[in-house]
matplotlib code that plots the C-alpha trace (Angstrom):
import matplotlib.pyplot as plt

x = [18.6, 21.8, 23.0, 21.5, 18.1, 17.8, 18.9, 16.2, 13.7, 14.5, 14.5, 11.2, 9.7, 10.6, 9.3, 6.0, 5.6, 6.0, 3.8, 1.0, 0.9, 0.9, -1.8, -4.1, -3.7, -4.1, -7.5, -9.0, -11.6, -10.1, -11.8, -13.6, -12.5, -15.1, -15.1, -17.9, -18.7, -20.6, -23.8, -22.9, -25.2, -25.9, -26.4, -29.3, -28.4, -27.0, -28.8, -27.1, -28.0, -30.5, -27.6, -26.7, -30.0, -33.5, -33.7, -34.7, -36.6, -34.2, -34.4, -34.8, -31.6, -31.0, -28.1, -25.3, -25.5, -29.0, -28.0, -25.2, -27.8, -29.8, -26.9, -23.8, -20.4, -18.3, -14.5, -11.9, -8.3, -5.4, -1.6, -1.9, -5.2, -8.5, -11.5, -14.9, -17.7, -21.3, -24.0, -26.1, -25.0, -21.7, -20.1, -16.4, -16.9, -13.4, -10.0, -7.3, -3.8, -1.3, 1.8, 0.8, 0.0, -2.7, -1.7, -2.6, -2.4, 0.6, -0.7, -3.3, -3.4, -4.4, -7.9, -8.5, -12.3, -14.1, -17.5, -16.0, -15.3, -18.4, -15.9, -17.1, -16.7, -20.1, -21.3, -24.6, -26.8, -29.3, -32.4, -35.9, -35.7, -31.9, -29.8, -28.0, -25.9, -29.1, -30.0, -29.2, -27.2, -26.6, -23.1, -22.3, -20.3, -16.7, -13.1, -12.7, -8.9, -6.2, -4.6, -0.7, -0.5, -3.3, -3.0, -6.6, -9.6, -13.2, -16.2, -19.6, -22.7, -26.1, -29.1, -32.7, -34.1, -36.5, -38.7, -36.6, -33.3, -30.6, -27.6, -24.4, -21.5, -18.1, -15.0, -11.7, -8.6, -5.1, -2.0, 0.4, -2.0, -4.2, -6.3, -9.7, -11.7, -15.4, -17.6, -21.3, -23.0, -26.5, -28.5, -31.6, -34.3, -37.0, -38.5, -37.1, -33.6, -31.9, -30.1, -28.6, -26.0, -23.5, -22.2, -19.1, -18.7, -16.7, -18.3, -16.6, -17.0, -15.2, -12.9, -9.1, -7.7, -6.8, -3.2, -1.9, 0.5, -1.0, 2.1, 1.9, -0.8, -1.8, -4.9, -7.9, -10.8, -12.0, -10.1, -10.9, -8.6, -9.4, -7.0, -8.7, -8.9, -6.0, -5.8, -8.4, -8.7, -12.1, -12.5, -15.1, -16.3, -17.0, -19.1, -21.1, -21.8, -22.7, -19.9, -17.6, -16.0, -14.6, -14.8, -18.3, -18.3, -15.4, -14.5, -11.5, -10.4, -11.0, -12.4, -10.6, -10.7, -7.3, -5.7, -2.2, -0.3, -3.4, -5.9, -9.0, -9.9, -12.4, -10.6, -13.0, -11.4, -10.4, -12.8, -16.0, -18.3, -18.6, -20.1, -18.5, -20.5, -20.0, -22.6, -23.2, -24.9, -27.3, -27.7, -25.2, -22.9, -21.9, -21.3, -20.3, -19.8, -20.1, -17.8, -18.4, -18.6, -21.4, -20.8, -23.2, -23.4, -23.5, -27.1, -28.4, -30.7, -33.5, -32.0, -28.4, -25.9, -23.4, -20.6, -18.5, -16.1, -14.5, -11.5, -10.9, -7.4, -7.5, -4.1, -0.9, 0.3, 3.4, 4.8, 5.9, 2.4, 0.6, 2.9, 2.2, -1.5, -1.2, 0.2, -2.1, -3.5, -1.1, 1.7, 0.1, -1.7, -5.3, -4.8, -5.3, -3.3, -2.4, -2.9, 0.6, -0.5, -2.4, 1.0, 0.9, 4.2, 2.7, 3.6, 7.1, 6.2, 8.6, 11.5, 10.1, 9.4, 13.0, 14.3, 12.1, 13.2, 16.8, 15.8, 14.1, 17.2, 19.5, 17.1, 17.3, 21.0, 21.3, 17.9, 17.2, 15.2, 17.0, 20.4, 18.9, 17.8, 21.4, 23.0, 20.5, 21.3, 25.0, 24.3, 22.3, 24.9, 27.6, 25.5, 25.2, 28.7, 29.9, 26.9, 27.3, 31.0, 30.3, 27.8, 30.1, 33.0, 30.9, 29.7, 33.3, 34.5, 31.6, 32.9, 36.3, 34.9, 32.2, 34.4, 34.8, 31.0, 30.3, 32.7, 31.0, 27.6, 28.9, 30.4, 27.4, 24.6, 22.5, 23.1, 21.5, 22.4, 26.1, 26.3, 25.0, 27.5, 30.4, 29.3, 29.1, 32.5, 33.9, 32.3, 33.9, 37.4, 37.2, 35.6, 32.6, 29.2, 26.5, 24.2, 26.8, 25.8, 22.0, 21.5, 23.1, 20.8, 17.8, 18.5, 18.6, 15.4, 13.0, 15.0, 14.8, 11.0, 10.6, 12.5, 10.3, 7.2, 8.9, 9.6, 6.2, 4.3, 6.2, 4.2, 7.4, 8.7, 5.7, 6.6, 10.1, 12.8, 16.2, 18.4, 17.9, 14.9, 13.8, 11.3, 9.1, 10.6, 7.1, 6.4, 8.0, 11.1, 9.6, 12.5, 13.0, 16.7, 16.9, 15.1, 17.4, 20.4, 19.0, 18.6, 22.2, 23.5, 21.5, 23.0, 26.5, 25.7, 24.5, 27.8, 29.7, 27.7, 28.7, 27.1, 24.6, 25.4, 21.8, 21.1, 17.5, 18.6, 21.2, 18.5, 16.2, 19.0, 19.6, 15.9, 15.6, 17.1, 14.5, 11.6, 12.6, 13.2, 9.7, 8.3, 10.5, 9.7, 6.4, 7.7, 8.3, 11.7, 12.7, 12.3, 14.3, 17.0, 17.4, 17.8, 20.2, 22.5, 22.3, 23.2, 26.2, 27.6, 27.0, 28.8, 31.8, 31.9, 31.3, 33.9, 36.6, 35.9, 35.7, 38.9, 40.7, 39.3, 40.0, 43.4, 44.2, 42.9, 45.1, 48.1, 47.5, 47.1, 50.3, 52.3, 51.0, 52.0]
y = [-1.3, -3.0, -3.3, -6.8, -6.0, -2.9, -4.9, -7.5, -4.8, -3.3, -6.7, -7.6, -4.3, -4.7, -8.2, -7.1, -4.5, -7.3, -9.8, -7.3, -6.6, -10.3, -10.9, -8.2, -9.6, -13.2, -12.5, -10.7, -12.8, -14.3, -14.0, -17.0, -18.6, -18.5, -20.1, -18.0, -14.3, -13.7, -11.7, -8.1, -5.6, -2.4, 0.6, 3.0, 6.4, 8.6, 11.8, 15.1, 16.9, 19.8, 22.3, 20.9, 19.9, 18.8, 15.1, 12.7, 9.5, 6.5, 3.8, 0.3, -1.8, -4.6, -7.0, -6.4, -10.1, -9.7, -6.6, -8.4, -10.8, -7.8, -5.6, -6.8, -5.4, -3.4, -4.2, -1.5, -2.4, 0.0, -0.5, -0.9, -2.7, -4.1, -2.4, -4.1, -1.6, -2.7, -1.1, -0.9, 2.4, 2.5, 0.8, -0.3, -3.9, -5.3, -3.9, -6.4, -4.8, -6.1, -5.3, -7.0, -10.7, -12.1, -12.6, -16.3, -17.3, -15.9, -17.1, -14.4, -10.6, -8.9, -7.6, -4.5, -4.4, -7.8, -9.2, -11.7, -8.8, -6.8, -4.2, -1.7, 1.9, 3.7, 7.1, 8.7, 11.8, 12.8, 14.4, 13.5, 11.2, 11.4, 8.2, 6.7, 3.5, 1.4, 2.8, 0.6, 2.6, 1.8, 1.7, 3.9, 2.1, 2.9, 1.7, -0.4, -0.7, 1.9, 2.1, 1.9, 5.5, 6.9, 8.7, 8.1, 5.9, 6.7, 4.8, 6.6, 5.3, 7.0, 6.8, 6.7, 10.2, 11.3, 14.4, 15.8, 15.4, 13.3, 12.1, 10.5, 9.1, 9.2, 7.3, 8.6, 6.3, 7.7, 5.8, 5.1, 6.3, 4.6, 7.8, 7.4, 10.6, 10.0, 12.7, 13.4, 15.2, 16.7, 17.9, 19.7, 19.6, 20.4, 23.8, 23.7, 24.1, 21.0, 21.4, 18.1, 16.7, 13.9, 11.2, 9.0, 6.1, 2.9, -0.1, -3.2, -6.0, -5.9, -8.9, -8.7, -9.0, -12.5, -13.8, -11.6, -13.1, -13.8, -12.3, -8.9, -6.4, -3.8, -1.5, -2.3, 0.2, 3.6, 6.8, 10.5, 13.5, 17.2, 20.1, 20.8, 17.2, 15.7, 12.0, 9.9, 6.1, 4.8, 1.3, -1.0, -1.9, 1.8, 2.2, -1.0, 0.3, 3.8, 5.3, 6.3, 9.8, 11.7, 15.0, 15.4, 18.7, 20.6, 22.4, 20.1, 16.5, 13.0, 9.6, 6.3, 2.6, 1.5, -2.0, -3.3, -2.0, -0.7, 2.1, 3.4, 7.1, 9.6, 12.9, 15.9, 19.1, 21.5, 24.4, 22.5, 22.1, 18.4, 16.1, 12.8, 9.8, 6.2, 3.6, -0.1, -2.0, -4.9, -8.0, -9.6, -12.4, -10.6, -7.2, -4.4, -0.7, 2.3, 5.3, 8.3, 12.0, 14.2, 17.4, 19.8, 19.6, 22.8, 24.0, 23.1, 25.9, 24.9, 24.1, 24.0, 21.3, 21.1, 18.7, 18.0, 15.3, 13.7, 11.4, 8.1, 6.8, 3.0, 1.2, 0.6, 2.9, 4.1, 7.0, 8.9, 8.6, 9.6, 12.6, 13.8, 13.6, 15.7, 18.6, 21.3, 21.1, 23.7, 21.2, 18.2, 16.9, 17.0, 18.8, 15.7, 16.9, 14.2, 11.3, 9.9, 9.3, 6.2, 4.5, 3.6, 3.9, 3.7, 6.1, 6.6, 8.1, 11.1, 8.6, 5.9, 8.3, 9.5, 5.9, 4.8, 7.8, 6.6, 3.1, 4.3, 6.4, 3.4, 1.2, 3.7, 3.1, -0.7, -1.7, -4.5, -4.0, -6.8, -5.3, -1.9, -3.3, -4.7, -1.3, 0.6, -1.6, -1.0, 2.7, 2.7, 0.6, 3.1, 6.0, 4.4, 3.0, 5.3, 4.4, 0.7, 0.8, 2.4, -0.3, -3.2, -1.7, -1.6, -5.2, -6.3, -4.7, -6.4, -9.7, -9.1, -8.5, -11.3, -13.7, -11.1, -10.3, -14.0, -14.1, -11.1, -12.8, -15.9, -13.8, -11.4, -13.5, -13.1, -9.4, -7.7, -4.2, -5.0, -6.9, -3.8, -1.6, -3.9, -4.2, -0.4, 0.0, -2.6, -0.7, 2.5, 1.0, -0.5, 2.6, 0.7, 2.4, -0.2, 1.5, 2.0, -1.2, -0.4, 3.4, 3.3, 0.4, 2.3, 5.2, 2.9, 1.0, 3.7, 3.6, -0.2, -0.1, 2.7, 0.6, -2.3, -0.2, 1.3, -2.2, -3.5, -0.7, -0.4, -1.8, -1.4, -4.5, -6.6, -9.4, -7.9, -10.7, -10.6, -13.7, -17.4, -18.7, -15.2, -14.3, -12.0, -9.8, -9.1, -12.8, -15.2, -17.1, -20.3, -22.4, -20.5, -20.1, -16.4, -17.0, -19.9, -17.7, -15.0, -17.4, -18.6, -15.0, -14.1, -17.1, -16.0, -12.5, -14.0, -15.9, -12.6, -10.8, -11.0, -13.9, -12.6, -13.7, -14.6, -18.1, -17.1, -14.1, -16.2, -18.8, -16.0, -14.5, -17.9, -18.3, -14.9, -16.0, -18.8, -16.5, -14.0, -16.8, -18.2, -14.8, -14.1, -17.4, -15.8, -12.3, -11.0, -12.0, -8.3, -7.7, -10.8, -9.8, -6.5, -8.3, -10.9, -8.3, -6.1, -9.1, -10.1, -6.5, -6.3, -9.6, -8.4, -5.1, -6.7, -9.5, -7.0, -4.7, -7.6, -9.0, -5.7, -5.1, -8.6, -8.5, -5.2, -6.6, -9.7, -7.6, -5.4, -8.5, -10.0, -6.8, -6.7, -10.3]
z = [32.9, 31.6, 28.1, 27.5, 28.8, 26.7, 23.6, 24.4, 24.8, 21.4, 19.7, 21.3, 20.4, 16.8, 16.8, 18.3, 15.4, 12.9, 14.7, 15.2, 11.5, 10.8, 13.4, 11.9, 8.5, 9.6, 11.3, 8.3, 6.5, 3.4, 0.0, -1.2, -4.4, -7.1, -10.5, -11.8, -11.4, -8.2, -8.1, -7.2, -5.5, -7.4, -5.2, -5.8, -7.2, -4.4, -3.3, -2.6, 0.6, 0.5, 0.4, -3.1, -4.5, -3.5, -2.8, -5.6, -4.9, -4.6, -7.3, -5.9, -5.8, -8.3, -8.8, -11.3, -12.1, -13.3, -15.2, -17.0, -18.5, -19.9, -21.1, -22.8, -22.1, -24.5, -24.6, -25.3, -25.8, -25.1, -24.8, -21.0, -20.3, -21.6, -20.2, -20.0, -19.8, -19.2, -21.3, -18.2, -16.6, -18.4, -15.4, -15.7, -14.5, -15.4, -16.1, -17.1, -16.7, -19.3, -17.3, -14.1, -13.5, -11.2, -7.6, -7.7, -11.4, -13.1, -16.5, -16.7, -16.3, -13.0, -12.9, -10.9, -11.2, -11.1, -10.2, -7.7, -5.3, -6.4, -7.5, -10.2, -11.0, -11.6, -12.6, -13.5, -13.3, -10.6, -11.9, -13.1, -16.1, -16.4, -16.8, -13.8, -13.4, -13.9, -17.3, -20.3, -22.9, -26.5, -27.8, -30.8, -33.5, -33.6, -33.1, -29.9, -30.0, -29.7, -33.1, -33.3, -34.6, -32.4, -29.1, -27.9, -28.4, -27.5, -26.5, -26.8, -25.0, -25.5, -23.2, -24.4, -24.8, -22.1, -22.4, -25.2, -23.3, -24.7, -22.7, -23.8, -21.8, -23.4, -22.3, -23.5, -23.2, -23.7, -24.7, -21.9, -19.2, -16.6, -16.5, -18.2, -19.0, -18.3, -19.9, -19.8, -22.6, -22.1, -25.2, -23.9, -26.5, -24.0, -23.1, -19.6, -18.3, -17.0, -13.6, -12.6, -10.4, -11.3, -9.0, -9.4, -7.1, -6.4, -4.9, -3.5, -1.0, 2.3, 1.6, 1.3, -2.2, -3.3, -3.0, -0.3, 2.2, 5.6, 7.2, 5.5, 6.6, 4.1, 3.9, 1.7, 1.7, 0.8, 1.1, 0.8, 0.4, 0.8, 1.4, 4.8, 6.2, 4.2, 3.6, 5.4, 5.3, 6.2, 7.6, 6.1, 9.6, 10.4, 7.2, 7.9, 11.4, 10.2, 12.2, 9.3, 9.7, 6.8, 5.1, 3.6, 1.7, 0.1, -3.2, -3.8, -3.3, -4.5, -3.4, -4.0, -3.3, -2.2, -2.0, -1.9, -5.0, -6.8, -6.6, -8.3, -7.7, -9.1, -9.5, -10.0, -11.0, -8.2, -7.4, -8.0, -4.9, -4.0, -1.5, -0.4, 0.8, 1.9, 2.8, 3.3, 0.5, 0.9, -1.2, -3.6, -2.4, 0.8, 2.5, 0.2, 0.4, -2.0, -1.7, -4.1, -4.7, -6.1, -8.1, -9.8, -13.5, -15.7, -16.3, -19.7, -21.1, -23.5, -26.9, -25.6, -25.2, -22.3, -21.5, -18.4, -17.4, -14.3, -14.9, -13.1, -12.4, -12.2, -12.0, -10.1, -7.4, -9.4, -7.6, -10.7, -12.3, -9.0, -8.5, -12.1, -11.6, -8.4, -10.4, -11.7, -15.2, -16.5, -15.7, -17.3, -14.2, -13.1, -9.7, -7.6, -4.7, -2.1, -4.6, -3.9, -0.3, -1.4, -1.3, 2.4, 4.1, 7.5, 10.3, 9.1, 5.7, 6.3, 6.3, 4.0, 1.1, 0.7, 1.0, -1.9, -3.9, -3.4, -4.3, -7.5, -8.4, -8.0, -10.1, -13.0, -13.1, -12.5, -14.1, -11.6, -8.4, -6.6, -7.1, -6.3, -2.9, -2.4, -3.2, -1.1, 1.8, 1.4, 1.2, 4.4, 6.1, 5.1, 6.3, 9.8, 9.8, 12.7, 14.8, 14.1, 14.8, 18.2, 18.9, 17.9, 19.9, 23.0, 22.5, 21.8, 25.0, 26.8, 25.5, 27.0, 30.5, 30.3, 32.4, 35.1, 35.0, 35.5, 38.5, 40.0, 39.6, 41.4, 44.2, 44.8, 43.3, 46.5, 46.8, 43.8, 44.9, 45.6, 42.2, 40.3, 42.1, 41.3, 37.7, 37.3, 38.9, 36.4, 33.5, 34.7, 35.1, 31.6, 30.1, 28.9, 28.3, 29.2, 26.7, 24.0, 22.2, 22.1, 21.6, 18.1, 17.2, 18.6, 16.3, 13.2, 14.0, 12.6, 9.3, 9.1, 9.7, 7.1, 4.6, 5.4, 4.5, 1.5, 0.0, 1.1, -0.7, -3.9, -6.8, -8.9, -7.1, -7.9, -10.4, -10.5, -10.8, -9.2, -10.1, -10.6, -8.6, -7.4, -10.1, -8.0, -5.2, -3.9, -3.3, -0.7, -1.7, -3.4, -2.0, 1.3, 0.5, 1.6, 4.9, 5.8, 5.0, 7.2, 10.1, 9.7, 9.6, 12.7, 14.5, 13.6, 14.9, 18.2, 18.5, 18.0, 20.7, 24.3, 26.2, 28.8, 32.3, 32.9, 31.5, 30.6, 28.6, 26.9, 25.8, 24.6, 22.5, 20.9, 20.1, 18.4, 15.1, 14.8, 15.9, 13.2, 10.7, 11.2, 10.4, 7.4, 5.8, 4.7, 3.9, 0.4, -1.0, -1.4, 2.3, 3.2, 0.7, 2.5, 5.9, 4.5, 2.9, 6.1, 8.3, 6.1, 6.2, 9.9, 10.5, 8.5, 10.4, 13.8, 13.3, 12.3, 15.2, 17.7, 16.4, 16.9, 20.4, 21.6, 20.1, 21.8, 25.1, 24.8, 24.0, 27.0, 29.3, 27.9, 28.6, 32.2, 32.6]

ax = plt.figure().add_subplot(projection="3d")
ax.plot(x, y, z, "-o")
ax.set_aspect("equal")
plt.show()
């Protein structure tokens, strides 16, 4: 395979990766716009297996939309978000994040939980007469807003007493944190001990989040992590068909609902036995699923009072925050090992993670994510400078012998074997490696793809401005200036490359800038910025090397003459 064919193969392979991602995303069902909250299915309380507890009769399903009419919501304001908690079940039914704007309407805050997507965080107890997420609680009077000088604010909900047993659910919000502590208190006033289980679940419809680019494919759905099975993403389709496979029982791990840039995850303490479950829900405005975890509650002896808690993280996928939560409690975390894996870097995580670490380090110095991308691109270009130089030298030498290659093709056009022999002989005389222009590029392609995923998954870049008209690096260029510049730079690069002897190959190479340009018109501006800077640097390097090689060849020919 000659140099040009290998180059075409590499270019087409990378194009297929991009197009496949775009095709998958394009064919996902799009979320329907809704002016009013949609009716949301509310799953029955889950049941632990016999190994954890004897089965309890399932409560019939009802709709959250009906429940909202019967039970008002309580609003709690912190420095980072406004939480809307329904008195029915103590469900978190809406979470407005102050520091992030909505994907489609930049005049309002982004909502992580919302009725439109049937997205809620639920919890409850499993046991005879104990409250679950269908029970209507009463809200205890108290402060509903984090005071300027306070570190925490609490919301206390109390369930109706049953058989002498009183249960309260307490939400504790902390300044500067997206971690909410959800506690259950059981006061046993009966003459029998109370041995219960608690469940914590997330339910959501199967539609993609609003406002995502049709050309960018990201994962939306449940995920489970355990030390034994590691990080497992579970497709909505597998849950609906009853074919979902994931770790069911463990004494560690967490369950989450993941979407682009954001995540909600229940994080039980390590060491507790737990059982994970996922199932399809019926009713509501469309298909929905529930993903959750069941843990045993401490036994409450007659006349005693017990309390236990499981925190929920609901917010942006900020790497620093996720890494902190993954640390043990002694180091200020909650022991949620593997939580940083919700930031999906694809199959090149081992390369993408260090790249983002470098990007974040640069941002801490320059304070602007756009300039951080520019400087990172320059750094990567310098790292691969020797490889790029070898590639450009090979292509420059190929340019000098192109007229002779064309002559050979005209002379031996009907004898393919003889043509290949003469071409290899020419390469040998001129000391040209036919693969020299492609192998260095092949080495760099994994790094380029990893950087693509690193930029795509970084919530830090969401709503981050660069300069002038680029006000959001995670959104497409509103005036398509960067994509147009990218097409122009790719055309210049094509002109600097040796012209393929095959007319078909030559036409394909001229078409590639426009094919890539059509794709990048819909890509986030941060990704296009990287490619533009990389192309400009490549043009400068290639032009200088080509000028030197062709100048040397001309001088050698003049001396022979």
